[in-house]
C-alpha positions in Angstrom: -5.0 -97.7 -2.6 -6.9 -93.7 -1.3 -7.9 -92.1 -3.9 -7.4 -88.3 -3.8 -10.6 -86.0 -5.1 -9.6 -83.7 -8.2 -8.8 -80.4 -6.9 -11.4 -79.1 -9.9 -13.8 -81.1 -9.6 -17.1 -79.3 -10.7 -18.6 -80.0 -7.0 -15.7 -78.2 -5.1 -15.3 -75.6 -8.2 -19.1 -74.9 -7.8 -18.3 -74.7 -4.0 -15.9 -72.1 -4.0 -18.2 -70.1 -6.7 -20.7 -70.3 -4.1 -18.4 -69.0 -0.9 -17.2 -66.7 -3.3 -20.6 -64.8 -4.5 -21.3 -65.4 -0.3 -18.2 -63.1 0.6 -19.1 -60.9 -2.7 -22.4 -60.3 -1.2 -21.5 -59.2 2.5 -18.7 -57.4 0.5 -21.3 -55.5 -1.3 -23.7 -54.9 1.2 -20.7 -53.9 4.5 -19.8 -51.1 0.7 -23.5 -49.8 0.9 -23.5 -49.6 4.5 -19.8 -47.7 4.3 -21.9 -45.6 2.0 -24.1 -45.1 3.4 -22.8 -44.5 6.9 -20.2 -42.0 5.1 -23.0 -40.1 3.0 -25.0 -38.9 6.2 -21.6 -37.4 7.5 -20.8 -35.5 4.2 -23.8 -34.0 4.8 -23.8 -34.0 8.0 -19.7 -31.9 7.2 -21.2 -30.1 4.8 -24.2 -28.7 6.7 -20.9 -27.7 9.5 -19.1 -25.3 6.8 -21.9 -24.2 5.6 -23.4 -22.8 8.6 -19.2 -22.2 9.7 -18.8 -20.2 6.6 -22.1 -18.0 7.4 -20.6 -17.2 11.0 -17.3 -16.4 9.4 -19.1 -13.8 6.6 -21.2 -12.6 9.4 -17.5 -12.1 12.2 -16.1 -10.5 8.2 -19.2 -8.4 7.7 -18.8 -6.9 11.6 -15.0 -6.8 11.9 -15.4 -5.1 9.0 -17.4 -2.4 10.4 -15.6 -2.3 13.6 -12.8 -1.6 11.6 -14.8 1.2 9.5 -15.8 2.8 12.5 -12.3 3.1 14.2 -10.6 4.5 10.6 -13.8 6.8 10.8 -13.6 7.9 14.5 -9.4 8.6 14.0 -10.3 10.1 11.0 -12.3 12.5 12.9 -9.7 12.8 16.2 -7.3 13.8 13.9 -8.7 16.5 11.3 -11.1 18.4 14.2 -7.9 18.7 16.1 -6.5 20.0 12.7 -10.0 22.4 12.4 -9.2 23.2 15.9 -5.2 24.2 14.8 -3.9 24.1 11.5 -0.6 23.7 11.3 2.3 21.8 11.0 5.1 22.6 12.4 5.7 26.0 12.1 3.2 25.9 8.8 0.0 27.8 9.3 -2.9 26.6 7.3 -6.6 28.7 6.4 -8.6 25.9 4.9 -8.9 22.0 5.8 -10.9 19.8 3.9 -11.6 16.0 4.7 -11.6 13.2 2.5 -10.4 15.2 -0.9 -11.1 13.0 -3.6 -9.7 13.3 -7.6 -9.7 10.8 -10.6 -8.5 11.3 -13.7 -7.9 8.8 -16.4 -7.9 6.4 -14.1 -5.8 7.2 -11.9 -7.2 8.0 -8.0 -6.6 10.2 -5.1 -7.7 10.2 -1.7 -6.5 12.6 1.0 -7.5 11.6 4.1 -6.9 15.2 6.1 -6.0 18.4 3.5 -4.8 21.1 4.3 -4.1 24.7 1.9 -2.5 28.1 2.9 -2.4 30.0 -0.3 1.5 28.8 -0.8 1.3 25.4 0.3 -0.5 22.5 0.9 -0.6 19.8 3.9 -1.5 16.1 2.6 -2.6 14.1 5.7 -2.7 10.0 5.8 -4.5 9.3 8.9 -4.4 5.3 10.4 -5.3 4.1 13.5 -2.0 2.1 13.8 0.8 3.0 11.4 2.2 0.3 9.7 5.8 0.2 6.9 2.6 0.8 4.2 2.2 3.8 4.7 5.0 5.1 3.7 4.9 3.8 -0.2 1.1 5.6 0.2 2.2 9.1 1.0 5.0 9.1 -1.6 2.4 7.7 -4.0 0.0 11.3 -2.9 2.4 13.8 -3.6 3.7 11.6 -6.3 0.3 12.1 -7.7 -1.0 15.3 -6.4 0.4 17.7 -9.3 -1.1 15.9 -12.1 -4.3 15.7 -10.0 -4.7 19.5 -8.7 -2.8 21.0 -11.0 -4.3 24.9 -9.8 -1.8 24.1 -7.1 1.4 23.1 -8.8 3.3 25.8 -7.9 2.5 25.3 -4.5 4.7 23.3 -1.4 3.7 19.8 -0.7 3.7 19.4 3.0 2.8 15.0 3.6 1.8 14.7 7.3 1.5 11.1 9.2 -1.2 10.7 11.8 -1.8 7.6 13.7 -3.3 6.7 17.4 -1.4 3.7 17.3 2.4 4.7 15.8 5.1 2.8 16.9 8.4 5.0 18.0 10.6 3.8 15.3 8.1 4.6 12.4 7.7 7.8 14.0 11.8 8.4 13.4 11.6 6.6 10.0 8.5 8.8 8.8 10.3 12.0 10.0 14.0 11.1 8.5 11.7 10.6 5.4 10.7 14.4 5.9 6.9 13.6 7.4 5.5 15.6 9.6 3.8 13.3 12.2 0.5 13.7 14.4 -0.4 11.3 17.0 -3.2 11.1 20.1 -1.5 12.1 23.1 -5.0 12.2 25.0 -7.6 14.6 23.5 -5.2 16.2 21.8 -2.7 16.2 19.1 1.2 16.3 18.9 2.7 17.4 16.2 6.5 15.9 15.4 8.4 18.2 12.6 10.5 16.1 10.4 14.6 17.9 10.7 
């Protein structure tokens, strides 16, 4: 008859706990190694993110500068063209001003090019590239104008949209809404009158 060893004898349990402790120590060492590796990778990634953020901020600043420069160039083009020939359709103007800004009770109105002749005013919104948003802008300017410029309350107010890049469908929409349309044609301005 053979004797069977008790599976829960102190020697066996001691051996099992020793193996378990050895495995736990190996696992702890592997986890520490993984932590060191991940910490190094996170630090490296964090540095890359910081460098990328720096590059993106610099590019954004440069793009904003370019956009501002393009916007100023576009505004200067239409302003000087209207100075040379201050006419919208068959309406001749005597005065041409640029960047007319007025604020009252936290309400602000900024007009890119302002035309005036003693009985009529022209509010010209200038864009390098005209988008549908321009309609809300010009409508808002015309709506605010009498409140912020009460000296012109009896004047006829005309809205105009000027753009170097002005899609045909938006030109048609502007004309249908009753706005003058100014587009660059080479080195001069073409003015289209609403019906």
